[in-house]
C-alpha positions in Angstrom: -23.0 -14.8 28.0 -25.4 -14.0 25.1 -24.2 -14.4 21.6 -24.5 -10.6 20.9 -22.2 -9.9 23.9 -19.7 -12.4 22.6 -19.8 -10.9 19.1 -19.0 -7.5 20.5 -16.0 -8.9 22.3 -14.8 -10.7 19.2 -15.4 -7.6 17.1 -13.1 -5.5 19.3 -10.3 -8.0 19.5 -10.4 -9.7 16.1 -8.2 -8.6 13.2 -10.5 -6.8 10.7 -10.2 -7.4 7.0 -9.2 -4.2 5.2 -11.9 -2.5 3.2 -9.6 -1.8 0.3 -6.1 -1.1 -0.9 -4.1 1.7 -2.5 -0.6 2.0 -3.8 1.3 4.7 -1.9 4.4 6.4 -3.4 6.4 9.5 -3.6 7.5 11.2 -6.8 11.0 12.8 -7.0 12.0 15.6 -6.6 9.4 17.1 -4.2 8.6 13.7 -2.5 5.0 14.5 -1.8 2.9 11.4 -1.0 0.6 10.2 -3.8 -1.9 7.3 -4.0 -3.3 5.2 -6.8 -6.3 5.0 -6.9 -6.5 8.5 -5.5 -8.1 9.2 -2.1 -11.3 10.5 -3.8 -11.6 7.3 -5.9 -12.7 3.8 -4.7 -9.9 1.6 -3.5 -8.7 -1.7 -5.1 -10.4 -4.7 -3.6 -7.4 -7.0 -3.7 -3.9 -6.7 -2.1 -2.5 -8.9 -4.8 -3.7 -6.5 -7.5 -2.3 -3.6 -5.6 1.1 -5.3 -5.2 1.2 -6.2 -8.9 0.3 -2.5 -9.8 3.1 -1.3 -7.4 5.6 -3.6 -9.0 4.6 -2.3 -12.5 4.9 1.3 -11.4 8.4 0.5 -10.0 9.5 -1.3 -13.2 8.2 1.5 -15.4 9.9 4.4 -13.6 13.0 3.0 -12.0 16.4 4.4 -12.8 19.5 2.2 -13.3 21.6 5.1 -12.0 22.6 5.8 -8.4 20.8 9.1 -8.5 17.1 9.5 -8.6 15.8 10.8 -11.9 13.0 13.4 -12.3 9.5 12.0 -11.8 10.9 8.7 -10.6 8.5 7.0 -8.2 10.2 6.0 -4.9 9.1 4.4 -1.7 6.3 2.4 -3.4 4.2 0.3 -1.1 0.7 -0.9 -0.5 -1.6 0.5 2.2 -5.2 -0.1 3.3 -7.9 2.5 3.3 -6.7 3.5 6.8 -3.2 4.1 5.5 -1.8 1.1 7.3 1.1 -0.7 5.6 0.1 -4.0 4.0 2.6 -6.9 4.1 3.7 -8.3 0.7 1.4 -11.3 0.0 4.2 -13.5 -1.2 6.4 -13.3 1.9 4.0 -11.9 4.6 6.8 -9.3 5.3 6.9 -5.6 4.7 8.0 -4.5 1.3 9.0 -1.2 -0.3 9.9 -0.9 -4.0 12.6 1.6 -4.9 13.2 2.6 -1.4 15.0 6.0 -1.2 15.2 8.6 1.6 
């Protein structure tokens, strides 16, 4: 097999590195999905930076009450540019800050 043929096979089956990251969340009460940076802006280049930003959004808007307050950000997570969930870099597991349905 030629190298070019092998590279095509590898390219199809190999896990591709994400091109960038965004923080995805919903804002109460309408729960529409929003992204930071926005979809028209360039993505963040690091999942660690995205997760730290997600945590800061959560800490800045969370409510200590059982009810969700106006403009509280809920279901905060990190996604790649294809909108695929990115596992939390510390645990390698899925993570959602301020998870509410």
